[in-house]
C-alpha positions in Angstrom: 0.1 -0.1 0.0 2.7 2.6 0.9 4.7 1.7 -2.3 1.9 2.7 -4.5 1.2 6.0 -2.4 5.0 6.9 -2.4 5.3 6.3 -6.0 2.2 8.4 -6.9 3.6 11.3 -4.7 6.8 11.0 -6.6 4.9 11.1 -10.1 3.0 14.4 -8.8 6.2 15.9 -7.6 8.0 15.4 -10.7 4.6 17.0 -12.5 5.0 20.0 -10.0 8.6 20.4 -10.9 7.7 20.2 -14.5 5.2 22.9 -14.0 7.5 25.0 -12.0 10.5 25.0 -14.6 8.2 25.5 -17.4 8.5 28.8 -19.4 4.6 29.2 -18.9 4.3 27.7 -15.5 4.3 29.0 -12.2 5.2 28.2 -8.5 1.6 28.5 -7.5 0.4 26.2 -10.2 3.3 23.8 -9.1 2.1 23.8 -5.6 -1.7 23.3 -6.7 -0.5 20.6 -8.9 1.2 18.7 -6.1 -1.6 19.2 -3.6 -4.6 18.6 -5.7 -3.2 15.6 -7.5 -0.8 14.2 -5.0 -1.4 14.9 -1.4 -5.2 15.3 -1.3 -6.1 11.9 -3.2 -3.2 10.0 -1.7 -4.4 11.1 1.9 -8.1 9.9 1.1 -6.7 6.5 -0.3 -4.4 5.9 2.8 -7.5 6.6 5.1 -9.6 4.1 3.3 -7.0 1.3 3.0 -6.1 2.0 6.7 -9.7 1.4 7.9 -9.2 -2.6 8.5 -6.1 -1.8 10.5 -7.9 0.7 12.6 -10.8 -1.6 13.1 -8.6 -4.2 14.4 -6.6 -1.9 16.8 -10.1 -0.7 18.1 -11.3 -4.4 18.6 -8.2 -5.6 20.4 -8.3 -2.5 22.7 -12.0 -3.3 23.6 -11.1 -6.9 24.3 -8.3 -6.2 26.4 -10.5 -3.4 28.5 -13.1 -6.2 28.7 -10.5 -8.8 29.8 -9.4 -6.3 32.6 -12.9 -5.5 33.4 -13.8 -9.2 33.8 -10.7 -9.9 35.8 -11.6 -7.0 38.2 -15.1 -8.2 38.6 -13.8 -11.9 39.2 -11.6 -10.5 41.9 -14.3 -8.4 43.7 -16.8 -11.4 43.6 -14.2 -13.9 44.8 -15.7 -15.1 48.3 -13.6 -14.5 51.3 -12.7 -17.5 53.5 -14.8 -17.5 56.6 -13.7 -19.4 59.7 -16.3 -22.1 60.6 -16.2 -21.3 64.3 -17.2 -17.5 63.9 -20.3 -16.1 62.8 -20.2 -13.8 59.7 -21.0 -10.1 60.9 -23.8 -8.2 58.8 -21.1 -5.7 57.5 -19.0 -8.7 56.3 -22.1 -10.3 54.5 -22.9 -7.2 52.6 -19.4 -6.5 51.6 -19.3 -10.1 49.8 -22.9 -10.0 48.5 -23.2 -10.0 44.7 -25.0 -7.0 42.9 -28.7 -8.0 42.0 -28.2 -7.7 38.3 -24.9 -9.6 38.1 -26.5 -12.6 36.4 -25.6 -11.3 33.0 -29.2 -11.4 31.6 -31.0 -8.4 30.0 -33.3 -6.7 32.8 -36.3 -6.7 30.5 -35.9 -9.8 28.5 -38.8 -11.3 26.6 -40.6 -14.2 28.4 -41.0 -16.3 25.5 -44.6 -17.3 24.5 -46.2 -17.0 27.9 -46.9 -13.5 27.5 -49.6 -12.2 24.9 -48.5 -9.6 22.4 -49.6 -6.2 22.9 -51.6 -4.6 20.2 -54.2 -1.9 19.4 -57.7 -2.2 20.1 -59.9 -2.4 16.8 
């Protein structure tokens, strides 16, 4: 990918040099030629061709964050060892309890065919 971009930029640079050194050319025309024929199109092409790599990087970062979050949740939910001869205090029981929605299910999941569908009155 980079080889094509670099060669096209080289071609447009040579076009700009030819424009600048021509008897009817100008430096402004050379600059416009290089920017409009070289930098702008190759910037767009590089952005489009780099999209899969950016998506892979985002997905890898999200998976790493999810793994860290899962490890943190597992560490917080690990039960503390309780001595068999001692009764657990209410503070210790509430500290090791699990949140009510820690089951991983949707809060308002459909109940299957047991619930009749809601529709308008005729």
